[in-house]
N, C-alpha and C positions, 0 to 999 in steps of 0.2 A: 165866553167864559165857560160854558158847558163843555166845549171842545177841549179847552185847556185842561180841565179837570180830568177828562177822559185820558188824555196823553199822560198825565202824571200817574194815574192809577196803573196804567200799562207799564210805565217805567219802573214803578215800585214792585209790581208783580214779577217782572224780569229779574230785578235785583234779588228778590227773595229766592228765586230758583237757581242763583249762581253759588249756592253753598257747596260744601264738599260732597262729592259723589264717589262711589265705589265702582271702579271698573274692573272687570275680570277679563284678563287677556288669555286667550286660548292658544297654546303652543302646539303645533303639529309638526311631526318629523317629515321633512320633505326629502324624499329619496334623491341621491345625487343623480345628476344627469348620466344616463347610460353612456359608457365609453364605447367608442366604435371598435370592433375587432381589429387586433394587430394584423398588419399586412403580412402575407407570407414571406419567409426568408428568401430573398432573391438568390442567395448562394448556399443552398443546404449542403451539409457535409455528407459526402457519399462514402459508403463503406469500401474499404480497400478489398481487393481480391482475396488477400489472405484472411481478412475478417469474414468474408463470405464463405470461404472454404472451411474456416473454423466452425462457423455456425452450422454449415451443412453437415460436418462430421459430428458435431455435438447432437444434432437432431437425429443423426443416424444411429447413435448409441441409444438403444432401447432402455427403458427403465429396468433397473436391476441388472445392468451390464456387469460383466466380470472381467478378470484380468486377461482372458483370452481375447475378448472383444477389443480391449484397449491395445493389446499387443498387435492385433491385426490392423487396427487404425494407425499405429505408429509406423508399422512396416510399409503401409501403403502411401506414406507421405514422401513426396520428393523434396519438400522444403523442410530442413531440420528444425527451423524455428517453429513452424506449425506443429511438428511432431512434439516438440517440447511444450508448447502451449496445451496440447491435448493431454500430455502426460501430467502437467501441473493441475489442469482444471479437473481431471478425473480424481486426482488424489484428494481434492477438497470435498468430494461428494460423500454424503452421509452413507455409511454402510459399505463403503468400498475401500480397499487398500491394495497397493501394488505388491506384486510378488517377484520372484527372481526373474521370471521370463519377461515381464515388462521392463524391469531395469536393464536386463541384457539387451532388449530391443532398442531402447532409447540410447544406451551407451554406444552400441554399434552404430547407430545413426549419427550421433554427435561426433564420434571419433572419426568416421569416414569423411565427415564434412569439416573437420578441423575446428570444432567448437570445444577447444581444450579447457577453457575456463569453466564452462557448464559441466563438462565431463568430470573435472576434479571435484566440483561441488556434489555431484551425484555419487561419486565414489565415496566421499566422506559420509554421505547419508547411509550408503550400504554398509560401510564398516562400522557405523554407529548403531546398526541394528534395525534399519528401516524395513528390512524384509529378511525372510529365510533365504540363505545364500546357497547357490548350487555350484558345481564344479565349473560349468561353462562360464558363469558369471565371474567367479574367482579368477579363472584363466584370462578372461577378457580384461579385468582390472590389472593383473600381473603383466599382460602384454603391453597395455597402455603405459604402465609405470616404467617398464623396461626400455621403452622408446623414448622416455623423457628423462634426461640426465638428472634433473632436480628430484625426480621421484624414484631413483634407483633403489634407495634403501627401503622405500614403502613397498616395493615389489616383494622384498624378502620378509617384511612384516606380514603381508598377506599370505605368503608361503607358510610362515609359522602358524597363522591362524588355521590354515588348511591341515597342517599336521596335527593340531589339537582337535580338530573337528571329528565328529563321529561319522558324518554322512558325506563330507566334501573333502576327501583325501586327495593329495596331489596325484596327477596321472602323467603319462608320458609327455603330453603337450605342456604341462606345467614346467617339467624339467627342461624341455627344449628351449622354452622362452628364457628361463633363468640362466641356463648354461651359455646360451648365445649372447645374453647380456654381459655375462662375466668375461667371455672371451674377447669382446670388443675392448676390454681394458687391459688386455695382455700385450701391450705395446713395448714395454720396457721390462728388462729382466727383473729389476727390483720390485716392480709392480706385480709381476706374475706371482712371486712368492707371497704377496699379501693376499691374493684372491685364491691361490691354490688350495688352501684348507677348505674353503667353501665348495670347491669342485669335488674334493675328496669326500667331503661330508655327504654331498647330494648323491654321489655315486653309491655310497653305503646305504643311504636312506632308500634309494630306488630298490636295492636288493631286499631291504628289509620289508618294503611294501609289496614285494612280489611283482614289480613292474618289469615287463620285458622290454629292454631298450631296442631301438632300431639303429641302422648304420649311421644315420645323421647324428644322434645323440652320442653314440660311442666314438665317433670321429671327433666330436668336440672335446670329449674327455681325453682322448689320445693327444689332441692338439695341445691341450692345457698342460699335460705332463711333458710333452716334447718342448714346449716353450720354456718351461722351467727346468729343462735338461734332466728331468726325471725319466730317462729313457727306459729304465727297467720297468717302471710302472706302466709306461706307454706300451711296451711290448706285452706285458701281462694282460692288459685290456685287449690288445690286438689278438692274443691267443684265445681269449674268451669269446670272440665274436661268433665262432662257429657254434658255441653252446646256445646262443640265442637265435641261431638260424640267419645270421647276418654275414654277408660277403664283404670283405674289405675292397674298397675302390681306390682310384688314383689319389684321392685326398688322403685316405688312410696311410698309404705308403709314403706319400710326399711328406706328411708330417713326421713320420718316423725316420725317414732319410735325413731330413733337415735336423732333427733332434740329435741323431748320432753324429752328424757332421759338426754341429755346433758344440757338441760334448767332446769332440776330438777323437771319436771312435769311427774313423772314416771307413775302415775295412768292413765293419758291421753295416754301416750305411750303404756301402757299395753292394753288400750282399742282398739287402732288401730292395735296392734298386733293380738288381738283376732278376730277383724273384718277381717283381711287378712287371718287368719287361716280358718275362716268360709267359705271364698271364695276358699279355697284349694290352696292358694299361700304360697310359702315357702320363708321366709326372707333370706337375705344375712347373712353369718356367723358373720359378724361384728355387724349386728343389733341384732342377737341372743345374742352375748356376752355382748354387752353394756346393753341390757335389763336385763340379768341375774345379772350383777354387780350392776345395779341401784336398782333392786328389793331387792338384798341382803343388800345394804347399807341403804335401807329404812326398813329393818327388815321384808320384805315380803317374808320370806323363803319358804313358801308353793308354792307361785306363782313362785318364782325363780326356785324351784325344777321342777315344771311342765314344765317350759320353757326348762330346761336342758334336760328333757326326750324327749320333742318334737324335740329338736336339734339332739339328738342321733338317734331318729326314722328317721330323714331326712338324716341319714348317715353323719352327721357332728359332730365333737367333739369340746367342748370348750378347750381353751388353759389352761396352768397351772395357770395363773393369775386369770382367771374366776373361776376355781375350788376353788382356795384358798380363793377368796373373799366370796364365798358361805359357804364353810366348816368352815373356821376360824371365819366367822361371826356367825355361829351357836354356836361355842365354846364360844365366847365372851359374848353370851347371855345366857350362862349356859345350852346349849343344846348339851353337848359334846357327850353323848351316841347317839343322833340322828345323829350327824355329822359322828361318826364312822360307824354307820349302813348305812348311805347314801354313804359313801366312798366305802364300800364293794359292794353296789348295783351299783354304778357307774363303779367300776372296772369290774363287771360282764357284764355290758351293753356296755361299751366303750372298744372295742378291741384295740383301738390305744393309750390307756393311757400308757401302758408299765410299766415295773417294776420300772424303774428310777423315773418316775413321781409319781407312787403310793407311793414309799418310802418317797419322798419329802413331799407329802401330809400327809402321816401318821406321819411323824416326826413333822410336823407343828401342827397337832392335839394334839399330846402328849405334845408339848411345851405349847400350849394354855390351855390345861386342867390342867396343873400343876401350872399355874400362880396364 
C-alpha cells in the first residue's frame, strides 16, 4: 500500500510539470557551403594578330601624343583597317583632335587600298569642318572625286570651297585633276559644248590667281577647244605656250591638226602638220588618219599620199577606212591607174596590211573603175 501511494505521488508530480513552458529558439545564419572555383575555360579566346598589333601601337603612343605621332603611326601600317582603327581610337582621346595631315595620311591609305566607302565618310567629315583643311588635303579629295563618276560634281564643289578660302587656293595640281576629269567627258560634240564653259572659266581663273601652267595643262585646254571646233581659241593658247616657258609637243600639234581637219580647214591643219614634222615630232596615229582622209576628200591626193608614206616610215599603218578613202577617191576622180599603182606600193611598204585587207582594197578599186 505504501508503494502504491509513492507511485501515485510521482505520477501527480509529473502531471504538474507538464504545464505550458516557454521555449526560446535561437536562429543562427549558417553560411552557404563554399562553391568550388570554376574550372578554367578549356578554349580561351585568343587575340587576333590585328588586335595585338593595334594594342602594340596604342601602347607606343605616349601620353600627350600629337597629330604628328598619329600621322607616323598611320603611315607605318600596311593594313588599312588597322590604320583606320588607330585613326578612330586616337580621335576619341581627351585633349586630342586630328588635323589636315592626319586626314591626308588616312585618306591616302584608304584610297590606295580601295576602301572607298570609308573614304567617302572621311571626306564628308572634312567638308563638314572636322579639321582645318590644307591644299594637299583638298587636292586629294578632288582627285578621288574626279575618279568616281558619282562624285564628279562634288569635285567642283570642293574647288569652289578652295576659291573662297583664304589659305587654300587652288594650285596647278588642282586644275590638272579637274581639266583631266572634264576632258574624259568630251566624247561627243554636243557634250563638248556643255563642258567647254567650265574649261574656259578655269583657264581664266588660273590666270587670275597667277598660276603658271605647264605643257600638260595647256594641252588639255587646247584639246578641249579643238574638240569643240574652237580652233581659233586653241591656236591662241598654242601661241601663249612660249610665254609660260612651255614647248608644244606631239600631243599639242595632234590636237590642233585634228581640230582644223574636223572644222574643214584642211590647209591650215596641213600647215601645222608640216611645222611639227620640221621639229621632228611624230603625230598620233589618229591625227595621221584624219589628216589623210581630210586631204583625200579635198582632192589633195599628192599631199595625202605623202602623209601616208610618213606614217609608214614612223612604223604606223593607216586603217582600212583611211586606205579606202584615199584609193577610192583617186578612182572617182578618174585616176584609177594611179590608185592601182599606189595600192601595190602601199602593199610593199606596209607589212601589216595583210592579204585580207589587200583583197578588199583591190576589189573596191575594180568596182569603182567599172562604174
